C-alpha positions as a printed Julia matrix, in Angstrom:
86×3 Matrix{Float64}:
 -17.96  46.14  -27.61
 -15.52  47.58  -24.98
 -14.45  44.1   -23.86
 -13.65  43.1   -27.44
 -11.84  46.39  -28.04
  -9.49  45.79  -25.15
  -9.0   42.05  -25.61
  -5.25  41.76  -26.33
  -5.73  38.28  -27.86
  -7.96  39.83  -30.61
  -5.74  40.95  -33.54
  -8.45  43.29  -34.72
  -8.88  45.13  -31.38
  -7.29  48.36  -32.66
  -9.9   48.48  -35.42
 -12.59  48.41  -32.74
 -11.13  51.1   -30.54
 -12.06  54.22  -32.62
 -15.73  53.52  -32.22
 -15.46  52.81  -28.56
 -13.27  55.88  -28.02
 -15.68  58.06  -29.91
 -18.49  56.96  -27.59
 -16.4   57.77  -24.56
 -15.28  61.1   -25.89
 -18.86  62.05  -26.83
 -19.91  61.38  -23.28
 -17.15  63.04  -21.32
 -15.95  65.99  -23.42
 -19.2   67.98  -22.94
 -18.87  67.43  -19.21
 -15.32  68.85  -19.24
 -16.4   71.83  -21.26
 -19.35  72.47  -18.88
 -17.12  72.42  -15.83
 -14.13  74.26  -17.31
 -15.3   76.3   -20.35
 -12.0   78.16  -20.73
  -9.7   75.16  -20.37
  -7.41  73.82  -23.1
  -8.15  70.1   -23.64
  -5.12  67.97  -24.18
  -5.77  64.76  -26.05
  -3.18  62.0   -25.25
  -3.94  59.16  -27.6
  -2.35  56.97  -30.23
  -3.06  57.75  -32.97
  -3.38  61.38  -31.95
  -5.17  63.29  -34.64
  -8.55  61.63  -35.13
  -9.46  61.77  -31.42
  -8.31  65.39  -31.25
 -10.49  66.23  -34.24
 -13.42  64.49  -32.56
 -12.72  66.38  -29.34
 -12.77  69.7   -31.25
 -16.06  68.74  -32.83
 -17.74  67.57  -29.61
 -16.35  70.49  -27.59
 -17.39  72.95  -30.24
 -14.13  74.82  -30.07
 -10.5   74.78  -31.2
  -8.8   74.91  -27.78
  -7.68  71.29  -28.12
  -4.07  70.19  -28.16
  -3.18  66.69  -29.42
   0.12  65.05  -28.46
   0.75  64.47  -32.15
   4.22  62.99  -32.53
   5.39  63.85  -29.01
   4.76  60.26  -27.77
   6.57  58.69  -30.71
   9.42  61.11  -30.38
   9.77  60.31  -26.69
   9.72  56.56  -27.42
  12.46  57.09  -30.01
  14.55  59.18  -27.58
  14.27  56.51  -24.86
  15.36  53.71  -27.25
  18.18  55.77  -28.67
  19.43  56.69  -25.17
  19.34  53.08  -24.16
  21.34  52.02  -27.21
  23.88  54.79  -26.71
  24.04  54.18  -22.93
  23.29  57.78  -22.07
């Protein structure tokens, strides 16, 4: 499944990524929590909220921070700056 999820020639690849990502998160998040139980987990994904919700569930706690619209805002700022030549 992972090969199909990352195959850029497959127009449906993004539809396959949530399942693949969920498997990865379910495997690694408990390891992070075991090693650093007091850490805040930052989830940097696009889209941001479903993986962050999954991380909260798997980690069993609320100390999870998604990037939310930060990535989109940064992309917009870069494009705007390029257009305005600043």
